[in-house]
C-alpha positions as CSV (number, residue, x, y, z in Angstrom):
1,M,0.0,0.0,0.0
2,L,2.9,2.4,0.6
3,E,3.9,2.2,-3.0
4,E,0.3,2.7,-4.1
5,F,0.1,6.0,-2.2
6,D,3.7,7.1,-2.9
7,L,4.6,7.0,0.9
8,A,7.9,6.4,2.6
9,Y,8.5,3.8,5.3
10,D,10.5,4.9,8.4
11,I,12.5,2.1,9.9
12,L,14.5,2.1,13.2
13,V,17.0,-0.8,13.3
14,Y,20.1,-1.9,15.1
15,A,23.2,-3.0,13.2
16,R,22.2,-6.7,13.5
17,N,18.9,-5.9,11.6
18,L,20.5,-4.0,8.7
19,P,20.5,-7.1,6.4
20,L,16.7,-7.5,7.1
21,A,16.2,-3.8,6.1
22,A,18.1,-4.5,2.9
23,E,15.9,-7.5,2.2
24,F,12.8,-5.3,2.7
25,V,14.2,-2.7,0.1
26,K,14.9,-5.5,-2.4
27,R,11.3,-6.8,-2.1
28,F,9.7,-3.3,-2.4
29,P,12.1,-1.3,-4.6
30,R,9.6,1.5,-5.3
31,S,9.1,2.3,-1.6
32,A,11.3,4.9,-0.1
33,L,12.9,3.9,3.1
34,S,14.1,6.3,5.8
35,W,16.5,4.8,8.2
36,T,17.6,6.4,11.5
37,I,21.3,6.3,12.4
38,W,22.7,5.2,15.0
39,Q,21.0,3.4,17.7
40,N,24.1,1.3,18.2
41,L,26.5,3.6,19.9
42,R,26.0,2.4,23.5
43,S,26.4,-1.2,22.5
44,R,29.8,-0.3,21.1
45,V,29.1,-2.0,17.8
46,G,32.0,-0.8,15.8
47,P,31.6,1.6,12.9
48,L,33.3,-0.9,10.5
49,I,30.6,-3.6,11.4
50,V,27.9,-1.0,11.0
51,A,29.4,0.3,7.7
52,R,28.9,-3.1,6.0
53,G,25.1,-3.0,6.5
54,V,24.9,0.7,5.8
55,R,26.8,0.4,2.5
56,E,24.4,-2.3,1.4
57,L,21.4,-0.1,2.3
58,S,22.9,2.9,0.6
59,S,23.3,1.0,-2.6
60,F,19.5,1.4,-3.1
61,P,18.7,4.9,-4.4
62,N,15.3,4.9,-2.7
63,V,16.9,4.7,0.8
64,F,17.6,7.9,2.8
65,A,19.2,8.1,6.2
66,K,18.3,10.3,9.2
67,V,21.1,11.3,11.6
68,S,19.4,11.4,15.0
69,E,19.7,10.2,18.6
70,L,23.5,10.4,18.6
71,V,24.2,11.8,22.1
72,T,21.4,10.0,23.8
73,E,22.5,6.6,22.3
74,A,26.2,7.2,22.9
75,G,25.9,7.3,26.7
76,W,24.4,10.2,28.5
77,Q,27.2,11.0,30.9
78,S,30.3,9.8,28.9
79,W,29.9,10.6,25.2
80,K,32.6,12.4,23.4
81,L,32.7,13.6,19.8
82,E,35.4,11.0,19.0
83,D,32.8,8.3,19.8
84,I,30.3,9.7,17.3
85,R,32.5,10.9,14.5
86,P,33.3,7.5,12.9
87,Y,29.6,6.8,12.5
88,L,29.0,10.2,10.9
89,D,31.9,9.5,8.6
90,V,30.2,6.3,7.5
91,A,26.9,8.0,7.0
92,F,28.4,10.8,4.8
93,E,30.5,8.4,2.9
94,C,27.6,6.1,2.1
95,F,24.7,8.4,1.7
96,G,26.3,11.8,0.9
97,P,24.6,15.1,1.8
98,S,21.8,14.6,-0.8
99,R,20.4,11.5,1.0
100,L,21.0,12.5,4.7
101,M,18.5,14.2,6.9
102,I,18.9,15.6,10.4
103,G,16.6,14.6,13.3
104,S,16.9,17.0,16.2
105,D,16.0,14.6,18.9
106,W,14.9,17.6,21.0
107,P,14.0,17.7,23.8
108,V,15.2,14.1,24.6
109,C,18.8,15.1,23.7
110,T,18.9,17.5,26.6
111,V,19.4,14.6,29.1
112,A,22.9,14.1,27.5
113,A,23.8,17.5,26.1
114,S,22.5,21.0,25.5
115,Y,20.6,21.6,22.3
116,T,23.6,23.4,20.8
117,E,26.0,20.5,21.7
118,A,23.7,17.8,20.3
């Protein structure tokens, strides 16, 4: 039905679910998929492991990515920019600025950082 009404599907997945998201896109290639990056920071799934799945998803032109929830998922009290930067590098490398969106995550982000820091 999403294809029929020209609607996008928003998906929120962990790194272990990226292959399933790619399978979804293969089955429904006319549906746009918006995927939120990176709910994996606290679990310390390395950016290289995440990059494999992200590269596969980014190979589909109908997939866009939303950068959101970074500081709240990195660890409220202990996050540092160095923790987040490798994931952002993967996002920009794979999707480029034309297929990336920003999610503010406000006001939730204020538990981990000020609005300007997040």
